[in-house]
C-alpha positions as CSV (number, residue, x, y, z in Angstrom):
1,M,10.5,6.1,-14.7
2,E,7.1,7.8,-15.1
3,H,5.7,9.1,-11.8
4,R,4.0,12.0,-10.2
5,I,4.6,13.7,-6.8
6,E,1.5,14.3,-4.8
7,I,0.5,15.7,-1.4
8,L,-1.9,13.1,0.0
9,S,-4.7,14.3,2.3
10,E,-5.3,12.2,5.3
11,K,-7.2,9.0,4.6
12,K,-9.3,6.8,6.9
13,L,-9.3,3.1,6.2
14,I,-10.9,0.0,7.7
15,G,-9.4,-3.4,7.1
16,K,-7.4,-6.3,8.4
17,Y,-3.7,-6.7,8.8
18,I,-1.2,-9.5,9.4
19,I,2.4,-9.5,10.6
20,M,4.7,-10.8,7.9
21,S,8.0,-10.3,6.2
22,F,9.1,-10.3,2.5
23,I,10.5,-13.8,3.1
24,E,7.4,-15.1,4.8
25,N,4.8,-13.5,2.5
26,K,1.2,-13.9,3.8
27,T,-0.5,-11.6,1.4
28,F,-2.8,-14.3,-0.1
29,Q,-3.8,-15.4,3.3
30,L,-4.6,-11.8,4.3
31,W,-6.8,-11.0,1.2
32,S,-8.5,-14.4,1.5
33,S,-9.7,-13.5,5.0
34,F,-10.6,-9.8,4.1
35,M,-12.5,-10.1,0.8
36,P,-15.5,-12.3,2.1
37,N,-16.1,-9.7,4.8
38,R,-15.5,-6.5,2.8
39,K,-19.3,-6.0,2.4
40,D,-19.6,-5.6,6.2
41,I,-17.9,-2.2,5.8
42,K,-20.9,0.1,5.3
43,N,-19.3,3.5,4.9
44,S,-16.7,2.9,2.2
45,I,-16.0,5.8,-0.1
46,D,-15.6,3.8,-3.4
47,S,-14.8,0.3,-4.6
48,N,-11.0,0.8,-4.5
49,L,-9.0,-1.7,-2.6
50,Y,-5.9,-0.7,-0.6
51,S,-2.9,-3.0,0.0
52,L,-0.7,-1.3,2.6
53,E,2.6,-1.9,4.4
54,V,3.2,-0.2,7.7
55,F,6.9,-0.6,8.4
56,P,8.6,0.0,11.7
57,D,10.7,3.2,11.9
58,G,14.1,2.7,10.3
59,H,13.0,-0.4,8.3
60,F,14.8,0.8,5.1
61,D,17.9,2.0,6.9
62,N,19.3,-1.5,7.2
63,F,16.9,-3.4,5.0
64,E,16.6,-7.1,5.7
65,P,13.9,-9.1,3.8
66,G,13.3,-11.2,7.0
67,N,12.2,-8.1,9.1
68,S,8.5,-8.0,10.1
69,F,6.0,-5.4,9.2
70,E,2.2,-5.0,9.1
71,K,0.5,-5.9,5.8
72,W,-3.0,-4.5,5.4
73,A,-6.0,-5.2,3.1
74,A,-8.4,-2.2,3.4
75,V,-10.9,0.2,1.9
76,E,-11.2,3.9,2.4
77,V,-14.1,5.1,4.6
78,T,-15.9,8.3,5.6
79,D,-15.5,7.7,9.3
80,F,-14.8,5.1,12.0
81,D,-18.4,5.2,13.4
82,E,-19.0,1.5,12.5
83,I,-16.0,-0.9,12.4
84,P,-17.0,-4.5,11.7
85,S,-15.8,-7.1,14.2
86,E,-12.4,-8.6,13.3
87,M,-11.4,-5.4,11.4
88,E,-9.3,-2.4,12.5
89,P,-9.1,1.3,11.7
90,L,-6.0,2.8,10.1
91,V,-5.2,6.5,9.3
92,I,-2.8,7.4,6.6
93,P,-1.5,10.9,7.6
94,T,-1.2,13.8,5.2
95,G,2.1,13.8,3.4
96,L,4.2,13.8,0.2
97,Y,4.1,10.7,-2.0
98,A,5.7,9.5,-5.2
99,V,3.0,7.8,-7.3
100,F,3.9,5.1,-9.9
101,I,1.7,3.0,-12.1
102,H,2.4,-0.7,-12.2
103,K,1.1,-2.1,-15.6
104,G,0.9,-5.9,-16.0
105,P,0.2,-8.9,-13.9
106,Q,0.3,-8.5,-10.1
107,S,2.9,-11.3,-9.9
108,E,5.4,-8.9,-11.8
109,G,4.9,-6.0,-9.3
110,H,8.3,-6.8,-7.8
111,K,9.9,-5.5,-11.0
112,T,8.2,-2.1,-10.6
113,Y,9.2,-1.9,-6.9
114,H,12.7,-2.8,-7.8
115,S,12.8,0.0,-10.4
116,I,11.4,2.5,-7.8
117,F,13.8,1.6,-4.9
118,V,17.0,0.7,-6.9
119,E,16.8,3.1,-9.8
120,W,14.4,6.0,-9.2
121,L,14.7,6.7,-5.5
122,P,18.5,6.8,-5.2
123,N,18.7,9.2,-8.2
124,S,15.9,11.5,-7.0
125,E,15.9,14.4,-4.6
126,Y,13.8,12.3,-2.1
127,T,14.2,9.6,0.5
128,V,11.6,7.2,2.0
129,D,9.5,8.7,4.8
130,E,8.1,6.8,7.8
131,R,4.5,6.6,6.7
132,P,2.5,3.7,5.2
133,H,3.3,2.5,1.7
134,F,0.3,1.4,-0.3
135,A,-1.1,0.3,-3.7
136,V,-4.6,1.4,-4.9
137,M,-6.4,-1.3,-6.9
138,G,-9.2,0.4,-8.8
139,A,-11.2,-0.3,-11.8
140,Q,-8.1,-0.9,-14.0
141,Y,-6.9,-3.7,-11.6
142,K,-7.3,-7.2,-13.1
143,K,-4.9,-9.4,-11.0
144,E,-2.9,-11.4,-13.5
145,H,-4.2,-9.8,-16.7
146,P,-1.4,-8.2,-18.8
147,D,-3.4,-5.0,-19.1
148,S,-3.9,-4.7,-15.3
149,E,-3.0,-1.4,-13.6
150,E,-2.5,-0.3,-10.0
151,E,-1.1,2.8,-8.4
152,I,1.9,2.4,-6.1
153,W,2.2,5.2,-3.5
154,I,5.6,5.6,-1.8
155,P,5.9,8.1,1.1
156,I,8.8,10.5,0.5
157,T,10.5,13.5,2.1
158,S,13.1,15.8,0.6
159,K,16.8,14.8,1.1
160,N,17.6,18.4,2.0
């Protein structure tokens, strides 16, 4: 599976989050509440959108699809000087990430995640780290279009 390994520098994000699980997916609800107010974020770095998951420590040790986590819709910002009401700051700490490209409709993203977690990760020299997971939806992102692309960032640490 094509990927690159990258050291991510700390990122500051502003957005909204919702508590959900993989069984009780509230992603649409989250983005529906975030997008109309995105313009209220005055210090965004670019037009990229970030879809993040902040999992409790140990979430993947005994994975259960019903376990809750924070799902975020956010943009990267220069600072936290102005945070719109009903939005929150989030810092992604510096760390090692495996970066994959999901090509195709967003509704087929689960296939890419399956390949990452069932095929690539167990056969790699890495394990999942306890930092946010995220997808970056930039200029190539076109929702359900077959040519859509987004980057999937998985936090990793060496197994050794």
